[in-house]
Short mmCIF file of the C-alpha atoms (twelve columns), coordinates in Angstrom:
data_MODEL
# 
_entry.id   MODEL 
# 
loop_
_atom_site.group_PDB 
_atom_site.id 
_atom_site.type_symbol 
_atom_site.label_atom_id 
_atom_site.label_alt_id 
_atom_site.label_comp_id 
_atom_site.label_asym_id 
_atom_site.label_seq_id 
_atom_site.Cartn_x 
_atom_site.Cartn_y 
_atom_site.Cartn_z 
_atom_site.pdbx_PDB_model_num 
ATOM 1   C CA . MET A 1   -48.375 -77.811  -185.042 1 
ATOM 2   C CA . SER A 2   -45.325 -79.369  -183.424 1 
ATOM 3   C CA . LEU A 3   -45.261 -80.868  -179.966 1 
ATOM 4   C CA . GLN A 4   -42.711 -78.234  -178.954 1 
ATOM 5   C CA . SER A 5   -45.216 -75.454  -179.672 1 
ATOM 6   C CA . ILE A 6   -47.651 -77.063  -177.215 1 
ATOM 7   C CA . VAL A 7   -45.164 -77.559  -174.365 1 
ATOM 8   C CA . VAL A 8   -45.718 -74.988  -171.628 1 
ATOM 9   C CA . PRO A 9   -42.897 -73.635  -169.451 1 
ATOM 10  C CA . ALA A 10  -42.850 -75.178  -165.967 1 
ATOM 11  C CA . SER A 11  -43.134 -71.747  -164.280 1 
ATOM 12  C CA . GLN A 12  -46.762 -71.288  -165.378 1 
ATOM 13  C CA . ASP A 13  -49.452 -72.504  -163.043 1 
ATOM 14  C CA . ALA A 14  -51.669 -75.472  -163.914 1 
ATOM 15  C CA . GLN A 15  -54.700 -73.431  -165.008 1 
ATOM 16  C CA . VAL A 16  -52.686 -71.282  -167.388 1 
ATOM 17  C CA . ALA A 17  -51.102 -74.446  -168.778 1 
ATOM 18  C CA . ARG A 18  -54.528 -76.051  -169.326 1 
ATOM 19  C CA . ASP A 19  -55.820 -72.886  -171.020 1 
ATOM 20  C CA . TYR A 20  -52.769 -72.735  -173.261 1 
ATOM 21  C CA . LEU A 21  -53.129 -76.385  -174.249 1 
ATOM 22  C CA . SER A 22  -56.854 -75.960  -174.833 1 
ATOM 23  C CA . ASP A 23  -56.268 -72.905  -177.055 1 
ATOM 24  C CA . SER A 24  -53.516 -74.697  -178.973 1 
ATOM 25  C CA . LEU A 25  -55.673 -77.725  -179.660 1 
ATOM 26  C CA . ALA A 26  -58.732 -75.639  -180.567 1 
ATOM 27  C CA . SER A 27  -57.146 -74.561  -183.853 1 
ATOM 28  C CA . PRO A 28  -57.469 -76.946  -186.787 1 
ATOM 29  C CA . GLN A 29  -54.867 -79.670  -186.739 1 
ATOM 30  C CA . SER A 30  -53.510 -81.269  -189.841 1 
ATOM 31  C CA . ILE A 31  -51.241 -84.204  -190.270 1 
ATOM 32  C CA . ALA A 32  -49.208 -84.255  -193.436 1 
ATOM 33  C CA . PRO A 33  -49.340 -87.485  -195.417 1 
ATOM 34  C CA . PHE A 34  -46.198 -89.494  -196.009 1 
ATOM 35  C CA . PRO A 35  -45.147 -88.944  -199.650 1 
ATOM 36  C CA . ARG A 36  -43.815 -92.512  -199.847 1 
ATOM 37  C CA . VAL A 37  -47.207 -93.953  -198.921 1 
ATOM 38  C CA . CYS A 38  -49.009 -91.715  -201.413 1 
ATOM 39  C CA . ALA A 39  -46.642 -92.829  -204.195 1 
ATOM 40  C CA . GLU A 40  -46.984 -96.505  -203.271 1 
ATOM 41  C CA . LEU A 41  -50.754 -96.181  -203.127 1 
ATOM 42  C CA . ALA A 42  -50.815 -94.699  -206.629 1 
ATOM 43  C CA . GLN A 43  -48.766 -97.637  -207.927 1 
ATOM 44  C CA . VAL A 44  -50.790 -100.294 -206.123 1 
ATOM 45  C CA . THR A 45  -54.162 -98.884  -207.160 1 
ATOM 46  C CA . ALA A 46  -53.052 -98.772  -210.803 1 
ATOM 47  C CA . GLN A 47  -52.894 -102.581 -210.816 1 
ATOM 48  C CA . GLN A 48  -55.872 -104.492 -212.171 1 
ATOM 49  C CA . ALA A 49  -56.247 -106.951 -209.286 1 
ATOM 50  C CA . ILE A 50  -55.917 -105.376 -205.867 1 
ATOM 51  C CA . ASP A 51  -56.683 -106.937 -202.521 1 
ATOM 52  C CA . ALA A 52  -58.547 -104.736 -200.019 1 
ATOM 53  C CA . ALA A 53  -56.489 -106.184 -197.161 1 
ATOM 54  C CA . GLN A 54  -53.223 -105.324 -198.928 1 
ATOM 55  C CA . LEU A 55  -54.461 -101.822 -199.641 1 
ATOM 56  C CA . ALA A 56  -55.628 -101.381 -196.036 1 
ATOM 57  C CA . ARG A 57  -52.200 -102.430 -194.718 1 
ATOM 58  C CA . LEU A 58  -50.519 -99.797  -196.887 1 
ATOM 59  C CA . ILE A 59  -52.997 -97.096  -195.872 1 
ATOM 60  C CA . GLN A 60  -52.581 -98.001  -192.205 1 
ATOM 61  C CA . SER A 61  -48.935 -96.899  -192.361 1 
ATOM 62  C CA . ASP A 62  -50.067 -93.280  -192.947 1 
ATOM 63  C CA . PRO A 63  -52.193 -91.809  -190.125 1 
ATOM 64  C CA . ALA A 64  -53.395 -88.842  -192.218 1 
ATOM 65  C CA . LEU A 65  -54.575 -91.017  -195.064 1 
ATOM 66  C CA . ALA A 66  -56.111 -93.622  -192.761 1 
ATOM 67  C CA . GLY A 67  -58.042 -90.968  -190.849 1 
ATOM 68  C CA . GLU A 68  -59.359 -89.334  -193.999 1 
ATOM 69  C CA . ILE A 69  -60.487 -92.650  -195.485 1 
ATOM 70  C CA . MET A 70  -62.301 -93.586  -192.275 1 
ATOM 71  C CA . ARG A 71  -63.903 -90.114  -192.153 1 
ATOM 72  C CA . VAL A 72  -65.162 -90.380  -195.732 1 
ATOM 73  C CA . ALA A 73  -66.340 -93.981  -195.311 1 
ATOM 74  C CA . ASN A 74  -68.401 -92.977  -192.269 1 
ATOM 75  C CA . SER A 75  -69.707 -89.716  -193.737 1 
ATOM 76  C CA . PRO A 76  -73.448 -89.092  -193.859 1 
ATOM 77  C CA . ALA A 77  -73.187 -88.624  -197.632 1 
ATOM 78  C CA . LEU A 78  -72.378 -92.317  -198.069 1 
ATOM 79  C CA . ARG A 79  -74.864 -93.449  -195.428 1 
ATOM 80  C CA . PRO A 80  -73.312 -96.731  -194.343 1 
ATOM 81  C CA . ARG A 81  -75.888 -98.993  -192.677 1 
ATOM 82  C CA . ALA A 82  -73.526 -99.606  -189.802 1 
ATOM 83  C CA . GLY A 83  -70.405 -97.708  -188.850 1 
ATOM 84  C CA . VAL A 84  -67.290 -98.604  -190.806 1 
ATOM 85  C CA . VAL A 85  -64.812 -99.724  -188.155 1 
ATOM 86  C CA . SER A 86  -61.762 -101.001 -190.056 1 
ATOM 87  C CA . LEU A 87  -59.643 -99.766  -192.917 1 
ATOM 88  C CA . GLN A 88  -60.242 -102.969 -194.854 1 
ATOM 89  C CA . GLN A 89  -63.980 -102.447 -194.490 1 
ATOM 90  C CA . ALA A 90  -63.601 -98.794  -195.536 1 
ATOM 91  C CA . VAL A 91  -61.561 -99.742  -198.627 1 
ATOM 92  C CA . SER A 92  -64.131 -102.354 -199.593 1 
ATOM 93  C CA . TRP A 93  -66.997 -99.917  -199.009 1 
ATOM 94  C CA . LEU A 94  -65.415 -97.014  -200.907 1 
ATOM 95  C CA . GLY A 95  -63.717 -98.915  -203.705 1 
ATOM 96  C CA . VAL A 96  -60.236 -98.524  -205.123 1 
ATOM 97  C CA . ALA A 97  -61.093 -95.536  -207.330 1 
ATOM 98  C CA . GLU A 98  -62.434 -93.519  -204.400 1 
ATOM 99  C CA . VAL A 99  -59.440 -94.438  -202.228 1 
ATOM 100 C CA . ARG A 100 -57.193 -93.208  -205.053 1 
ATOM 101 C CA . ASN A 101 -59.196 -89.947  -205.212 1 
ATOM 102 C CA . ILE A 102 -58.860 -89.430  -201.460 1 
ATOM 103 C CA . ASP A 103 -55.114 -90.056  -201.656 1 
ATOM 104 C CA . ASP A 104 -54.792 -87.565  -204.515 1 
ATOM 105 C CA . LYS A 105 -56.823 -84.968  -202.599 1 
ATOM 106 C CA . ILE A 106 -54.652 -85.277  -199.504 1 
ATOM 107 C CA . GLU A 107 -51.448 -85.118  -201.520 1 
ATOM 108 C CA . THR A 108 -52.730 -82.055  -203.414 1 
ATOM 109 C CA . ARG A 109 -53.696 -80.355  -200.149 1 
ATOM 110 C CA . GLU A 110 -50.173 -80.890  -198.816 1 
ATOM 111 C CA . ILE A 111 -48.517 -79.582  -202.009 1 
ATOM 112 C CA . VAL A 112 -50.722 -76.469  -202.019 1 
ATOM 113 C CA . GLN A 113 -49.997 -75.895  -198.319 1 
ATOM 114 C CA . ARG A 114 -46.234 -76.026  -198.930 1 
ATOM 115 C CA . ALA A 115 -46.610 -73.664  -201.909 1 
ATOM 116 C CA . LYS A 116 -48.619 -71.212  -199.781 1 
ATOM 117 C CA . GLU A 117 -45.823 -71.247  -197.212 1 
ATOM 118 C CA . VAL A 118 -43.286 -70.437  -199.940 1 
ATOM 119 C CA . LEU A 119 -45.402 -67.518  -201.209 1 
ATOM 120 C CA . MET A 120 -45.956 -66.262  -197.676 1 
ATOM 121 C CA . LYS A 121 -42.223 -66.276  -197.008 1 
ATOM 122 C CA . GLU A 122 -41.032 -64.946  -200.368 1 
ATOM 123 C CA . ARG A 123 -43.752 -62.344  -200.984 1 
ATOM 124 C CA . GLY A 124 -44.771 -61.485  -197.440 1 
ATOM 125 C CA . LEU A 125 -48.362 -62.579  -198.011 1 
ATOM 126 C CA . ASP A 126 -50.799 -63.867  -195.438 1 
ATOM 127 C CA . GLU A 127 -52.309 -67.330  -195.916 1 
ATOM 128 C CA . PRO A 128 -55.576 -66.253  -197.632 1 
ATOM 129 C CA . ALA A 129 -53.645 -64.026  -200.072 1 
ATOM 130 C CA . ALA A 130 -51.193 -66.829  -200.888 1 
ATOM 131 C CA . PHE A 131 -54.100 -69.196  -201.515 1 
ATOM 132 C CA . GLU A 132 -55.738 -66.613  -203.773 1 
ATOM 133 C CA . VAL A 133 -52.541 -66.253  -205.831 1 
ATOM 134 C CA . ILE A 134 -52.514 -70.005  -206.443 1 
ATOM 135 C CA . GLN A 135 -56.244 -70.189  -207.101 1 
ATOM 136 C CA . GLN A 136 -56.348 -67.222  -209.482 1 
ATOM 137 C CA . SER A 137 -53.271 -68.446  -211.378 1 
ATOM 138 C CA . ALA A 138 -54.869 -71.853  -211.811 1 
ATOM 139 C CA . MET A 139 -58.098 -70.311  -213.059 1 
ATOM 140 C CA . ARG A 140 -56.301 -67.994  -215.496 1 
ATOM 141 C CA . GLY A 141 -54.170 -70.833  -216.807 1 
ATOM 142 C CA . ARG A 142 -57.084 -73.268  -216.797 1 
ATOM 143 C CA . THR A 143 -55.040 -75.759  -214.869 1 
ATOM 144 C CA . ARG A 144 -55.175 -77.434  -211.494 1 
ATOM 145 C CA . MET A 145 -54.089 -75.659  -208.335 1 
ATOM 146 C CA . ARG A 146 -51.779 -78.607  -207.753 1 
ATOM 147 C CA . ASP A 147 -49.896 -77.821  -210.989 1 
ATOM 148 C CA . ILE A 148 -49.425 -74.163  -209.986 1 
ATOM 149 C CA . ALA A 149 -48.302 -75.229  -206.501 1 
ATOM 150 C CA . GLN A 150 -45.734 -77.595  -207.992 1 
ATOM 151 C CA . GLN A 151 -44.406 -74.774  -210.174 1 
ATOM 152 C CA . ILE A 152 -44.040 -72.609  -207.061 1 
ATOM 153 C CA . LEU A 153 -42.176 -75.366  -205.220 1 
ATOM 154 C CA . LYS A 154 -39.833 -75.892  -208.198 1 
ATOM 155 C CA . GLY A 155 -39.203 -72.125  -208.461 1 
ATOM 156 C CA . GLU A 156 -40.755 -72.007  -211.951 1 
ATOM 157 C CA . PHE A 157 -43.755 -69.842  -211.061 1 
ATOM 158 C CA . VAL A 158 -43.749 -66.305  -212.477 1 
ATOM 159 C CA . GLY A 159 -47.358 -65.204  -211.768 1 
# 
């Protein structure tokens, strides 16, 4: 959601403006990751010796990735003894492999989202139907949804 879609015309009274803002922010918000950061993270995590501080500095430059890593590090599933309060602590707690998995998940989510938008525009589908096209194609082809989404974005998808 862009900031422009939240801005309310000045002619509306304060209560209507507050209601509009509240309704706008009630829907799920997503921040797209920076492709450059995702690519750099993949390169850095492929190295044998990696410093958690160096990795945390890179992650910090991408708010979407940083937020997701902090969310996972503090999740009840991992049960940290005390809250994880810094990216460096989160990277150390999760480990490089898990950070790489989180990065891949976020990047895949963004690619699938862009592919859904293409299908919605080109085929006149709603979002659930576009997702189902990608999901069913991946299942039929026994491949990842990410691969199907990339085909859609390249214009190579025929399904």
